Legacy VTK file of the C-alpha trace (Angstrom):
# vtk DataFile Version 3.0
C-alpha trace
ASCII
DATASET POLYDATA
POINTS 173 float
4.885 7.979 -0.644
2.290 9.266 -3.138
-1.069 7.444 -3.343
-1.429 5.477 -6.669
-3.608 6.871 -9.138
-6.093 4.433 -10.906
-7.780 4.123 -14.117
-10.470 1.537 -14.129
-11.689 -0.068 -17.322
-14.875 -1.589 -17.444
-16.061 -3.674 -20.460
-17.624 -7.358 -20.420
-15.263 -8.253 -23.497
-11.823 -9.382 -21.889
-9.985 -8.903 -25.095
-10.913 -5.177 -25.463
-10.120 -4.765 -21.936
-6.602 -6.062 -22.156
-6.156 -4.499 -25.284
-6.942 -1.043 -23.946
-4.997 -1.828 -20.752
-1.736 -2.570 -22.719
-2.300 0.691 -24.893
-2.585 2.666 -21.841
-0.068 1.137 -19.799
2.690 2.316 -22.716
1.493 5.716 -22.450
0.631 6.640 -18.546
1.870 5.900 -15.298
-1.792 5.187 -13.669
-2.477 1.766 -12.068
-5.232 0.246 -14.351
-7.782 -2.208 -13.052
-10.116 -3.994 -15.351
-13.449 -5.264 -14.658
-15.844 -7.395 -16.688
-19.078 -5.821 -15.181
-20.113 -2.709 -13.191
-21.195 -4.219 -10.142
-17.889 -5.873 -9.358
-16.188 -2.470 -10.308
-18.477 -0.515 -7.749
-16.811 -3.010 -5.090
-13.476 -1.508 -5.613
-14.350 2.262 -5.563
-12.557 2.632 -2.295
-9.331 2.533 -4.563
-10.760 6.289 -5.776
-10.049 5.806 -9.325
-9.514 9.118 -11.061
-10.619 7.921 -14.511
-12.940 5.311 -15.764
-13.305 3.885 -19.100
-17.036 2.482 -19.279
-18.546 0.410 -21.783
-22.347 0.794 -22.608
-23.076 -2.811 -23.064
-22.091 -4.693 -20.053
-24.263 -7.827 -20.261
-22.376 -10.343 -22.529
-21.507 -12.608 -19.538
-24.210 -11.634 -17.151
-27.545 -10.987 -18.942
-28.883 -9.125 -15.658
-25.855 -6.774 -15.385
-26.708 -3.107 -15.366
-25.602 -1.178 -18.617
-23.063 1.468 -18.624
-25.411 4.526 -18.050
-26.833 2.941 -15.156
-23.498 2.221 -13.632
-22.602 5.946 -14.687
-25.398 7.194 -12.630
-24.257 5.156 -9.612
-20.595 6.280 -9.754
-21.426 10.056 -10.279
-23.993 9.927 -7.504
-21.190 8.368 -5.124
-18.209 9.610 -6.432
-18.704 12.820 -8.538
-15.010 13.488 -8.862
-14.489 10.505 -10.995
-14.106 11.415 -14.442
-15.848 8.779 -16.644
-15.156 8.112 -20.305
-18.183 6.155 -22.109
-17.032 3.682 -24.613
-19.558 2.058 -26.869
-19.630 0.090 -30.003
-22.937 2.139 -30.548
-22.702 5.218 -32.944
-26.155 6.349 -31.624
-26.493 10.026 -30.630
-29.350 9.128 -27.876
-26.564 6.943 -26.080
-23.974 9.434 -26.173
-26.529 12.407 -25.100
-27.844 9.985 -22.135
-24.077 9.346 -21.105
-23.153 13.278 -21.364
-26.463 14.287 -19.482
-25.639 11.697 -16.605
-22.022 12.920 -16.192
-19.707 11.316 -18.566
-16.683 13.480 -19.309
-16.622 12.315 -23.152
-18.122 9.663 -25.331
-16.070 7.324 -27.554
-17.446 5.090 -30.329
-15.116 1.854 -30.452
-13.406 1.675 -33.728
-9.861 2.184 -35.275
-9.353 5.601 -33.508
-11.088 4.653 -30.231
-7.578 4.012 -28.179
-6.033 7.076 -29.477
-9.137 9.160 -28.595
-9.167 7.674 -25.320
-5.554 8.513 -24.820
-6.479 12.100 -25.801
-9.259 12.276 -23.502
-7.103 10.894 -20.310
-4.481 13.484 -21.243
-7.096 16.371 -21.125
-8.318 14.942 -17.930
-4.866 14.716 -16.454
-4.202 18.463 -17.343
-7.772 19.155 -15.844
-6.663 17.455 -12.671
-3.444 19.143 -12.541
-5.020 22.656 -12.889
-7.491 21.713 -10.222
-4.514 20.847 -7.897
-2.685 23.794 -8.494
-5.720 25.917 -8.223
-6.504 24.092 -4.552
-3.105 24.961 -3.533
-3.378 28.558 -4.924
-6.681 28.998 -2.714
-4.914 27.378 0.362
-1.978 29.797 0.260
-4.191 32.810 -0.137
-6.285 31.935 2.720
-3.063 31.401 4.759
-1.571 34.473 3.754
-4.845 36.313 4.560
-5.030 34.748 7.845
-1.403 35.741 8.518
-2.370 39.479 7.513
-5.192 39.728 9.775
-3.321 38.283 12.658
-0.501 40.692 11.816
-3.144 43.529 11.910
-4.659 42.496 15.075
-1.484 42.157 16.831
-0.391 45.494 15.723
-3.812 47.139 16.875
-3.412 45.325 20.276
0.112 46.550 20.620
-0.640 49.870 19.558
-3.666 50.378 21.733
-1.984 48.346 24.844
1.302 50.247 24.663
-0.611 53.606 24.152
-2.794 53.057 27.111
0.693 52.230 29.252
2.505 55.277 27.882
-0.346 57.539 28.829
-0.587 56.084 32.316
3.163 56.528 33.088
3.378 59.770 31.500
0.388 61.341 32.979
-0.167 59.547 36.531
LINES 1 174
173 0 1 2 3 4 5 6 7 8 9 10 11 12 13 14 15 16 17 18 19 20 21 22 23 24 25 26 27 28 29 30 31 32 33 34 35 36 37 38 39 40 41 42 43 44 45 46 47 48 49 50 51 52 53 54 55 56 57 58 59 60 61 62 63 64 65 66 67 68 69 70 71 72 73 74 75 76 77 78 79 80 81 82 83 84 85 86 87 88 89 90 91 92 93 94 95 96 97 98 99 100 101 102 103 104 105 106 107 108 109 110 111 112 113 114 115 116 117 118 119 120 121 122 123 124 125 126 127 128 129 130 131 132 133 134 135 136 137 138 139 140 141 142 143 144 145 146 147 148 149 150 151 152 153 154 155 156 157 158 159 160 161 162 163 164 165 166 167 168 169 170 171 172
């Protein structure tokens, strides 16, 4: 049985989290987990999410909670393979630049097109994941074939020299 593929949604607004979860559940086969702060989400990283949608502001219910960029830094430091989509109500270029600088795959401003933009980005990430998986399989196949060819050449050379030595020993004693 294949491992579950996860998307983590991290937003301190429960309604936003549930609406996005419902929207994505209708379109993808990922297992979707929601979190209202980054610290709780970090405790579940052993599930190895492929994708994370991370809100910039995460302090509505926990004033001392880390913001999205701080969580992004921790995630990318410990799990660089996770693709993070930053989601924010802020349409500030410096927040977007910081997000991208620290490894976010993309930045989406909350609004009427945020869900469809997030869907498109997840489709792109899924395609990227598929290409990487196929590429890895090709590399493994090439390495295996290369090893087999080297083994065949080594056996051929060994047989050639081994049988050649025997044929000379018996022909000319």
